[in-house]
Each structure stands twice: as structure tokens, then as C-alpha cells.
Biopython code that builds the backbone (N, CA, C, O; Angstrom):
import numpy as np
from Bio.PDB.StructureBuilder import StructureBuilder

atoms = [
    (1, "UNK", "N", (-14.485, 6.908, -9.052)),
    (1, "UNK", "CA", (-15.543, 5.643, -9.612)),
    (1, "UNK", "C", (-14.685, 4.314, -8.836)),
    (1, "UNK", "O", (-13.463, 4.160, -8.838)),
    (2, "UNK", "N", (-15.509, 3.601, -8.314)),
    (2, "UNK", "CA", (-15.356, 2.580, -7.507)),
    (2, "UNK", "C", (-16.141, 1.213, -7.873)),
    (2, "UNK", "O", (-17.213, 1.292, -8.472)),
    (3, "UNK", "N", (-15.565, -0.116, -7.488)),
    (3, "UNK", "CA", (-16.183, -0.980, -7.349)),
    (3, "UNK", "C", (-17.376, -0.957, -6.710)),
    (3, "UNK", "O", (-17.623, -0.119, -5.843)),
    (4, "UNK", "N", (-18.483, -2.167, -7.203)),
    (4, "UNK", "CA", (-19.956, -2.130, -6.422)),
    (4, "UNK", "C", (-19.692, -2.322, -5.312)),
    (4, "UNK", "O", (-20.133, -1.457, -4.555)),
    (5, "UNK", "N", (-18.925, -3.420, -4.676)),
    (5, "UNK", "CA", (-18.257, -3.628, -3.348)),
    (5, "UNK", "C", (-18.039, -2.885, -2.349)),
    (5, "UNK", "O", (-18.314, -3.038, -1.159)),
    (6, "UNK", "N", (-17.261, -1.639, -3.189)),
    (6, "UNK", "CA", (-16.793, -0.593, -2.074)),
    (6, "UNK", "C", (-17.913, 0.490, -1.937)),
    (6, "UNK", "O", (-18.298, 0.899, -0.841)),
    (7, "UNK", "N", (-18.348, 0.870, -2.998)),
    (7, "UNK", "CA", (-19.525, 1.510, -3.024)),
    (7, "UNK", "C", (-20.409, 1.209, -1.833)),
    (7, "UNK", "O", (-20.538, 1.927, -0.841)),
    (8, "UNK", "N", (-21.066, -0.084, -2.092)),
    (8, "UNK", "CA", (-22.149, -0.833, -0.998)),
    (8, "UNK", "C", (-21.643, -0.619, 0.380)),
    (8, "UNK", "O", (-22.422, -0.225, 1.248)),
    (9, "UNK", "N", (-20.186, -0.889, 0.689)),
    (9, "UNK", "CA", (-19.693, -0.900, 1.866)),
    (9, "UNK", "C", (-19.424, 0.391, 2.508)),
    (9, "UNK", "O", (-19.614, 0.570, 3.711)),
    (10, "UNK", "N", (-18.982, 1.287, 1.711)),
    (10, "UNK", "CA", (-18.968, 2.629, 2.104)),
    (10, "UNK", "C", (-19.697, 3.643, 2.268)),
    (10, "UNK", "O", (-19.766, 4.371, 3.258)),
    (11, "UNK", "N", (-20.423, 3.723, 0.994)),
    (11, "UNK", "CA", (-21.061, 4.847, 0.738)),
    (11, "UNK", "C", (-22.546, 4.140, 1.113)),
    (11, "UNK", "O", (-23.304, 4.925, 1.683)),
    (12, "UNK", "N", (-22.901, 3.248, 0.964)),
    (12, "UNK", "CA", (-24.608, 2.703, 1.438)),
    (12, "UNK", "C", (-24.546, 2.360, 2.858)),
    (12, "UNK", "O", (-25.463, 2.783, 3.563)),
    (13, "UNK", "N", (-23.441, 1.528, 3.500)),
    (13, "UNK", "CA", (-23.571, 1.226, 4.801)),
    (13, "UNK", "C", (-22.683, 2.190, 5.655)),
    (13, "UNK", "O", (-23.030, 2.212, 6.836)),
    (14, "UNK", "N", (-21.791, 2.862, 5.393)),
    (14, "UNK", "CA", (-21.212, 4.245, 6.041)),
    (14, "UNK", "C", (-19.963, 3.324, 6.916)),
    (14, "UNK", "O", (-19.501, 3.682, 7.999)),
    (15, "UNK", "N", (-19.550, 2.051, 6.152)),
    (15, "UNK", "CA", (-18.542, 1.290, 6.998)),
    (15, "UNK", "C", (-16.999, 1.640, 6.425)),
    (15, "UNK", "O", (-16.957, 2.239, 5.350)),
    (16, "UNK", "N", (-16.056, 1.388, 6.914)),
    (16, "UNK", "CA", (-14.671, 1.406, 6.466)),
    (16, "UNK", "C", (-14.395, 0.290, 5.295)),
    (16, "UNK", "O", (-15.168, -0.662, 5.403)),
    (17, "UNK", "N", (-13.615, 0.202, 4.370)),
    (17, "UNK", "CA", (-13.237, -0.915, 3.515)),
    (17, "UNK", "C", (-11.779, -0.798, 3.486)),
    (17, "UNK", "O", (-11.225, 0.244, 3.134)),
    (18, "UNK", "N", (-10.973, -2.141, 3.949)),
    (18, "UNK", "CA", (-9.608, -2.420, 3.661)),
    (18, "UNK", "C", (-9.450, -3.461, 2.900)),
    (18, "UNK", "O", (-10.004, -4.507, 3.241)),
    (19, "UNK", "N", (-8.604, -3.415, 1.608)),
    (19, "UNK", "CA", (-8.575, -4.901, 1.026)),
    (19, "UNK", "C", (-7.514, -4.201, 0.126)),
    (19, "UNK", "O", (-7.116, -3.036, 0.110)),
    (20, "UNK", "N", (-7.179, -5.322, -0.638)),
    (20, "UNK", "CA", (-6.073, -5.082, -1.735)),
    (20, "UNK", "C", (-7.131, -5.000, -3.171)),
    (20, "UNK", "O", (-7.863, -5.941, -3.477)),
    (21, "UNK", "N", (-7.077, -4.058, -3.748)),
    (21, "UNK", "CA", (-7.655, -3.675, -5.126)),
    (21, "UNK", "C", (-6.761, -3.562, -6.299)),
    (21, "UNK", "O", (-5.567, -3.392, -6.052)),
    (22, "UNK", "N", (-7.120, -3.623, -7.470)),
    (22, "UNK", "CA", (-6.579, -3.476, -8.667)),
    (22, "UNK", "C", (-6.965, -2.322, -9.214)),
    (22, "UNK", "O", (-8.079, -2.191, -9.721)),
    (23, "UNK", "N", (-6.036, -1.331, -9.159)),
    (23, "UNK", "CA", (-6.347, 0.169, -9.680)),
    (23, "UNK", "C", (-5.558, 0.402, -10.978)),
    (23, "UNK", "O", (-4.360, 0.128, -10.919)),
    (24, "UNK", "N", (-6.058, 0.879, -12.172)),
    (24, "UNK", "CA", (-5.668, 1.031, -13.190)),
    (24, "UNK", "C", (-4.883, -0.153, -13.576)),
    (24, "UNK", "O", (-5.429, -1.086, -14.165)),
    (25, "UNK", "N", (-3.496, -0.168, -13.246)),
    (25, "UNK", "CA", (-2.585, -1.187, -13.782)),
    (25, "UNK", "C", (-1.642, -1.929, -12.920)),
    (25, "UNK", "O", (-0.614, -2.480, -13.312)),
    (26, "UNK", "N", (-2.204, -1.881, -11.393)),
    (26, "UNK", "CA", (-1.345, -2.694, -10.383)),
    (26, "UNK", "C", (-2.120, -2.841, -9.353)),
    (26, "UNK", "O", (-3.071, -2.101, -9.103)),
    (27, "UNK", "N", (-1.742, -3.882, -8.629)),
    (27, "UNK", "CA", (-2.698, -4.121, -7.351)),
    (27, "UNK", "C", (-2.099, -3.244, -6.308)),
    (27, "UNK", "O", (-0.922, -2.884, -6.307)),
    (28, "UNK", "N", (-3.133, -2.877, -5.287)),
    (28, "UNK", "CA", (-2.660, -1.643, -4.240)),
    (28, "UNK", "C", (-3.437, -2.348, -2.724)),
    (28, "UNK", "O", (-4.335, -3.190, -2.709)),
    (29, "UNK", "N", (-2.871, -1.801, -1.720)),
    (29, "UNK", "CA", (-3.443, -2.358, -0.609)),
    (29, "UNK", "C", (-4.123, -0.734, -0.553)),
    (29, "UNK", "O", (-3.522, 0.334, -0.668)),
    (30, "UNK", "N", (-5.534, -0.973, -0.343)),
    (30, "UNK", "CA", (-6.185, 0.179, -0.009)),
    (30, "UNK", "C", (-7.081, 0.273, 0.923)),
    (30, "UNK", "O", (-7.472, -0.761, 1.466)),
    (31, "UNK", "N", (-7.535, 1.381, 1.259)),
    (31, "UNK", "CA", (-8.497, 1.705, 2.324)),
    (31, "UNK", "C", (-9.572, 3.098, 2.105)),
    (31, "UNK", "O", (-9.057, 4.216, 2.083)),
    (32, "UNK", "N", (-10.977, 2.958, 1.958)),
    (32, "UNK", "CA", (-11.726, 3.818, 1.908)),
    (32, "UNK", "C", (-12.663, 4.108, 3.129)),
    (32, "UNK", "O", (-13.258, 3.138, 3.598)),
    (33, "UNK", "N", (-12.831, 5.179, 3.619)),
    (33, "UNK", "CA", (-13.460, 5.766, 4.748)),
    (33, "UNK", "C", (-14.292, 6.572, 4.508)),
    (33, "UNK", "O", (-13.960, 7.508, 3.781)),
    (34, "UNK", "N", (-15.512, 6.518, 4.965)),
    (34, "UNK", "CA", (-16.793, 7.553, 4.533)),
    (34, "UNK", "C", (-16.672, 8.938, 5.411)),
    (34, "UNK", "O", (-16.323, 9.214, 6.559)),
    (35, "UNK", "N", (-17.079, 9.558, 4.427)),
    (35, "UNK", "CA", (-16.781, 11.087, 5.091)),
    (35, "UNK", "C", (-18.636, 11.479, 5.130)),
    (35, "UNK", "O", (-19.443, 11.560, 4.204)),
    (36, "UNK", "N", (-18.784, 11.637, 6.452)),
    (36, "UNK", "CA", (-20.166, 12.001, 7.230)),
    (36, "UNK", "C", (-20.396, 13.545, 7.363)),
    (36, "UNK", "O", (-19.410, 14.254, 7.562)),
    (37, "UNK", "N", (-21.692, 14.127, 7.262)),
    (37, "UNK", "CA", (-21.760, 15.565, 8.188)),
    (37, "UNK", "C", (-22.290, 15.550, 9.137)),
    (37, "UNK", "O", (-22.464, 14.421, 9.597)),
    (38, "UNK", "N", (-22.740, 16.527, 9.815)),
    (38, "UNK", "CA", (-23.194, 16.667, 10.774)),
    (38, "UNK", "C", (-24.660, 15.814, 11.566)),
    (38, "UNK", "O", (-25.006, 15.684, 12.740)),
    (39, "UNK", "N", (-25.183, 15.403, 10.378)),
    (39, "UNK", "CA", (-26.396, 14.390, 10.658)),
    (39, "UNK", "C", (-26.149, 13.031, 10.467)),
    (39, "UNK", "O", (-27.036, 12.190, 10.321)),
    (40, "UNK", "N", (-24.562, 12.736, 10.466)),
    (40, "UNK", "CA", (-24.461, 11.082, 10.454)),
    (40, "UNK", "C", (-24.788, 10.973, 8.798)),
    (40, "UNK", "O", (-24.732, 9.807, 8.408)),
    (41, "UNK", "N", (-25.031, 11.697, 8.026)),
    (41, "UNK", "CA", (-25.287, 10.971, 6.552)),
    (41, "UNK", "C", (-23.791, 11.084, 5.865)),
    (41, "UNK", "O", (-22.935, 11.967, 5.904)),
    (42, "UNK", "N", (-23.845, 10.024, 5.332)),
    (42, "UNK", "CA", (-22.516, 9.715, 4.179)),
    (42, "UNK", "C", (-22.739, 10.920, 3.167)),
    (42, "UNK", "O", (-23.793, 11.287, 2.647)),
    (43, "UNK", "N", (-21.497, 11.416, 3.036)),
    (43, "UNK", "CA", (-21.415, 12.517, 1.770)),
    (43, "UNK", "C", (-20.245, 12.258, 0.871)),
    (43, "UNK", "O", (-19.992, 12.991, -0.085)),
    (44, "UNK", "N", (-19.607, 11.313, 1.158)),
    (44, "UNK", "CA", (-18.280, 11.237, 0.275)),
    (44, "UNK", "C", (-17.645, 9.950, 0.717)),
    (44, "UNK", "O", (-18.227, 9.041, 1.308)),
    (45, "UNK", "N", (-16.184, 9.986, 0.304)),
    (45, "UNK", "CA", (-15.420, 8.998, 1.027)),
    (45, "UNK", "C", (-14.109, 9.406, 0.563)),
    (45, "UNK", "O", (-13.853, 9.995, -0.487)),
    (46, "UNK", "N", (-13.251, 8.998, 1.530)),
    (46, "UNK", "CA", (-11.455, 9.166, 1.461)),
    (46, "UNK", "C", (-10.909, 7.909, 0.854)),
    (46, "UNK", "O", (-11.350, 6.807, 1.180)),
    (47, "UNK", "N", (-9.900, 8.076, -0.074)),
    (47, "UNK", "CA", (-9.290, 7.015, -0.342)),
    (47, "UNK", "C", (-7.635, 6.926, -0.169)),
    (47, "UNK", "O", (-6.975, 7.947, -0.359)),
    (48, "UNK", "N", (-7.100, 5.896, 0.133)),
    (48, "UNK", "CA", (-5.797, 5.911, 0.193)),
    (48, "UNK", "C", (-5.249, 4.533, -0.267)),
    (48, "UNK", "O", (-5.843, 3.482, -0.026)),
    (49, "UNK", "N", (-4.075, 4.609, -0.945)),
    (49, "UNK", "CA", (-3.619, 3.293, -1.264)),
    (49, "UNK", "C", (-2.059, 3.146, -1.602)),
    (49, "UNK", "O", (-1.398, 4.006, -2.184)),
    (50, "UNK", "N", (-1.613, 1.992, -1.170)),
    (50, "UNK", "CA", (-0.172, 1.842, -1.598)),
    (50, "UNK", "C", (0.139, 0.569, -2.404)),
    (50, "UNK", "O", (-0.550, -0.449, -2.348)),
    (51, "UNK", "N", (1.046, 0.695, -3.024)),
    (51, "UNK", "CA", (1.433, -0.161, -4.487)),
    (51, "UNK", "C", (1.749, -1.607, -3.439)),
    (51, "UNK", "O", (2.459, -1.558, -2.435)),
    (52, "UNK", "N", (1.145, -2.676, -3.872)),
    (52, "UNK", "CA", (1.389, -4.222, -3.235)),
    (52, "UNK", "C", (2.851, -4.548, -3.588)),
    (52, "UNK", "O", (3.486, -5.110, -2.696)),
    (53, "UNK", "N", (3.457, -4.300, -4.684)),
    (53, "UNK", "CA", (4.615, -4.868, -5.313)),
    (53, "UNK", "C", (5.759, -4.620, -4.259)),
    (53, "UNK", "O", (6.403, -5.637, -4.000)),
    (54, "UNK", "N", (6.080, -3.660, -3.706)),
    (54, "UNK", "CA", (7.147, -3.381, -2.847)),
    (54, "UNK", "C", (6.920, -4.214, -1.315)),
    (54, "UNK", "O", (7.942, -4.682, -0.813)),
    (55, "UNK", "N", (6.034, -4.340, -0.818)),
    (55, "UNK", "CA", (5.625, -5.237, 0.131)),
    (55, "UNK", "C", (5.915, -6.977, 0.032)),
    (55, "UNK", "O", (6.486, -7.705, 0.844)),
    (56, "UNK", "N", (5.304, -7.299, -1.246)),
    (56, "UNK", "CA", (5.584, -8.793, -1.763)),
    (56, "UNK", "C", (7.020, -8.757, -2.239)),
    (56, "UNK", "O", (7.536, -9.869, -2.350)),
    (57, "UNK", "N", (7.555, -8.016, -2.454)),
    (57, "UNK", "CA", (9.183, -8.203, -3.024)),
    (57, "UNK", "C", (9.830, -8.334, -1.698)),
    (57, "UNK", "O", (10.650, -9.248, -1.607)),
    (58, "UNK", "N", (9.617, -7.576, -0.620)),
    (58, "UNK", "CA", (10.564, -7.667, 0.682)),
    (58, "UNK", "C", (10.091, -8.886, 1.304)),
    (58, "UNK", "O", (10.977, -9.407, 1.981)),
    (59, "UNK", "N", (8.918, -9.559, 1.304)),
    (59, "UNK", "CA", (8.446, -10.597, 1.732)),
    (59, "UNK", "C", (9.238, -11.922, 1.119)),
    (59, "UNK", "O", (9.770, -12.845, 1.736)),
    (60, "UNK", "N", (9.136, -11.704, -0.243)),
    (60, "UNK", "CA", (9.691, -12.694, -1.032)),
    (60, "UNK", "C", (11.480, -12.786, -0.873)),
    (60, "UNK", "O", (12.046, -13.879, -0.877)),
    (61, "UNK", "N", (12.173, -11.580, -0.747)),
    (61, "UNK", "CA", (13.317, -11.643, -0.599)),
    (61, "UNK", "C", (13.644, -12.465, 1.157)),
    (61, "UNK", "O", (14.572, -13.232, 1.415)),
    (62, "UNK", "N", (12.657, -12.027, 2.029)),
    (62, "UNK", "CA", (13.192, -12.611, 3.463)),
    (62, "UNK", "C", (13.053, -14.053, 3.070)),
    (62, "UNK", "O", (14.047, -14.776, 3.145)),
    (63, "UNK", "N", (11.793, -14.575, 2.619)),
    (63, "UNK", "CA", (11.739, -16.006, 2.372)),
    (63, "UNK", "C", (13.121, -16.458, 1.739)),
    (63, "UNK", "O", (13.771, -17.334, 2.310)),
    (64, "UNK", "N", (13.530, -15.937, 0.694)),
    (64, "UNK", "CA", (14.612, -16.592, -0.198)),
    (64, "UNK", "C", (16.029, -16.508, 0.801)),
    (64, "UNK", "O", (16.921, -17.355, 0.752)),
    (65, "UNK", "N", (16.040, -15.385, 1.653)),
    (65, "UNK", "CA", (17.470, -15.356, 2.883)),
    (65, "UNK", "C", (17.079, -16.520, 3.728)),
    (65, "UNK", "O", (17.962, -17.366, 3.872)),
    (66, "UNK", "N", (15.942, -16.737, 4.313)),
    (66, "UNK", "CA", (15.804, -17.459, 5.510)),
    (66, "UNK", "C", (16.177, -18.897, 4.823)),
    (66, "UNK", "O", (17.039, -19.603, 5.346)),
    (67, "UNK", "N", (15.622, -19.229, 3.852)),
    (67, "UNK", "CA", (15.640, -20.553, 3.253)),
    (67, "UNK", "C", (17.104, -20.632, 2.651)),
    (67, "UNK", "O", (17.613, -21.752, 2.683)),
    (68, "UNK", "N", (17.744, -19.754, 2.187)),
    (68, "UNK", "CA", (19.413, -19.888, 2.131)),
    (68, "UNK", "C", (20.010, -20.611, 3.404)),
    (68, "UNK", "O", (20.316, -21.789, 3.586)),
    (69, "UNK", "N", (20.077, -19.362, 4.323)),
    (69, "UNK", "CA", (20.621, -19.499, 5.691)),
    (69, "UNK", "C", (20.211, -21.006, 6.236)),
    (69, "UNK", "O", (21.019, -21.738, 6.809)),
    (70, "UNK", "N", (18.753, -21.380, 5.958)),
    (70, "UNK", "CA", (18.723, -22.858, 6.793)),
    (70, "UNK", "C", (19.488, -23.887, 5.786)),
    (70, "UNK", "O", (20.025, -24.862, 6.313)),
    (71, "UNK", "N", (19.563, -23.754, 4.547)),
    (71, "UNK", "CA", (20.208, -24.840, 4.106)),
    (71, "UNK", "C", (21.704, -24.718, 4.078)),
    (71, "UNK", "O", (22.417, -25.687, 3.817)),
    (72, "UNK", "N", (22.192, -23.481, 4.357)),
    (72, "UNK", "CA", (23.758, -23.342, 4.639)),
    (72, "UNK", "C", (24.164, -24.230, 6.090)),
    (72, "UNK", "O", (25.062, -25.041, 6.315)),
    (73, "UNK", "N", (23.105, -23.693, 6.911)),
    (73, "UNK", "CA", (23.173, -24.325, 8.517)),
    (73, "UNK", "C", (23.286, -26.005, 8.274)),
    (73, "UNK", "O", (24.212, -26.721, 8.653)),
    (74, "UNK", "N", (22.043, -26.430, 7.514)),
    (74, "UNK", "CA", (22.125, -27.835, 7.461)),
    (74, "UNK", "C", (23.410, -28.829, 6.728)),
    (74, "UNK", "O", (23.804, -29.950, 7.052)),
    (75, "UNK", "N", (23.871, -27.882, 5.586)),
    (75, "UNK", "CA", (24.871, -28.214, 5.074)),
    (75, "UNK", "C", (26.280, -28.420, 5.854)),
    (75, "UNK", "O", (27.077, -29.333, 5.638)),
    (76, "UNK", "N", (26.401, -27.500, 6.694)),
    (76, "UNK", "CA", (27.658, -27.142, 7.778)),
    (76, "UNK", "C", (27.329, -28.327, 9.120)),
    (76, "UNK", "O", (28.311, -28.878, 9.616)),
    (77, "UNK", "N", (26.159, -28.612, 9.566)),
    (77, "UNK", "CA", (25.886, -29.412, 10.441)),
    (77, "UNK", "C", (26.240, -30.660, 9.945)),
    (77, "UNK", "O", (26.935, -31.433, 10.606)),
    (78, "UNK", "N", (25.738, -30.974, 8.617)),
    (78, "UNK", "CA", (26.003, -32.433, 7.972)),
    (78, "UNK", "C", (27.395, -32.737, 8.046)),
    (78, "UNK", "O", (27.734, -33.859, 8.421)),
    (79, "UNK", "N", (28.406, -31.713, 7.675)),
    (79, "UNK", "CA", (29.593, -32.026, 7.435)),
    (79, "UNK", "C", (30.331, -32.355, 8.866)),
    (79, "UNK", "O", (31.138, -33.245, 9.137)),
    (80, "UNK", "N", (29.780, -31.346, 9.662)),
    (80, "UNK", "CA", (30.393, -31.538, 11.005)),
    (80, "UNK", "C", (30.081, -32.946, 11.481)),
    (80, "UNK", "O", (30.978, -33.670, 11.912)),
    (81, "UNK", "N", (28.965, -33.293, 11.415)),
    (81, "UNK", "CA", (28.530, -34.878, 11.959)),
    (81, "UNK", "C", (28.981, -35.979, 11.247)),
    (81, "UNK", "O", (29.105, -37.099, 11.743)),
    (82, "UNK", "N", (29.294, -35.611, 9.792)),
    (82, "UNK", "CA", (30.048, -36.592, 9.074)),
    (82, "UNK", "C", (31.512, -36.681, 9.453)),
    (82, "UNK", "O", (32.000, -37.812, 9.427)),
    (83, "UNK", "N", (32.252, -35.717, 9.784)),
    (83, "UNK", "CA", (33.703, -35.775, 10.275)),
    (83, "UNK", "C", (33.695, -36.018, 11.388)),
    (83, "UNK", "O", (34.744, -36.486, 11.832)),
    (84, "UNK", "N", (32.682, -35.847, 12.228)),
    (84, "UNK", "CA", (32.903, -36.150, 13.858)),
    (84, "UNK", "C", (32.324, -37.851, 13.963)),
    (84, "UNK", "O", (32.420, -38.441, 15.040)),
    (85, "UNK", "N", (31.863, -38.383, 13.017)),
    (85, "UNK", "CA", (31.582, -39.838, 13.374)),
    (85, "UNK", "C", (32.745, -40.740, 12.324)),
    (85, "UNK", "O", (32.786, -41.951, 12.103)),
    (86, "UNK", "N", (33.446, -39.861, 11.912)),
    (86, "UNK", "CA", (34.417, -40.845, 10.679)),
    (86, "UNK", "C", (35.584, -40.788, 11.804)),
    (86, "UNK", "O", (36.631, -41.287, 11.392)),
    (87, "UNK", "N", (35.640, -40.307, 13.098)),
    (87, "UNK", "CA", (36.668, -40.436, 13.981)),
    (87, "UNK", "C", (36.220, -41.639, 14.918)),
    (87, "UNK", "O", (37.055, -42.163, 15.655)),
    (88, "UNK", "N", (35.249, -41.961, 14.896)),
    (88, "UNK", "CA", (34.516, -43.135, 15.910)),
    (88, "UNK", "C", (35.046, -44.584, 15.073)),
    (88, "UNK", "O", (34.721, -45.694, 15.494)),
]
sb = StructureBuilder()
sb.init_structure("model")
sb.init_model(0)
sb.init_chain("A")
sb.init_seg("    ")
for serial, (resi, resn, name, xyz) in enumerate(atoms, 1):
    if name == "N":
        sb.init_residue(resn, " ", resi, " ")
    sb.init_atom(name, np.array(xyz, "f"), 0.0, 1.0, " ", f" {name:<3s}", serial, name[0])
structure = sb.get_structure()
């Protein structure tokens, strides 16, 4: 059982569909590929999906780490400039 959008693109048009989808209780990065017979008629489809949360978690962790490093560098450089200008 798939959404109308996936059904239309994969089973009706015979095209691949790649996007995120809400499956049961979580968001997934999904892909559907049509299965065709020797006459190029669509007879089914293959599905694969990965939970989206681990990718979002890694992305947010990277953003937090980069932000923290940037703030630390700004603080250290501010202290160095302040102490350097104090001697003038």
C-alpha cells in the first residue's frame, strides 16, 4: 500500500521515485523503483527506506559543534586583541 503520488509515478508512469515519506510512525528517506517485464510493462515495484532521524541527528550535531568552535575562536581572538591593544 503506497500513497497516490508514489502509485502514479512508479506504477502508472514507470518512473523512479525518491523522496522522504512518513511510513507507519517515523519519517524515512525512501526510494521506489518499478519492476518491468520483458515487454516493458510495469508489473510491480521495489522499495527501500532508511530512517531519517540518524541523518538529522548527525547534521544537528555537526552544526552544534561548528557553532561552538566558532564562538570559542571568537572569544579567544577577542581576548588576544584586547590584551594586545592594552599595551598600546
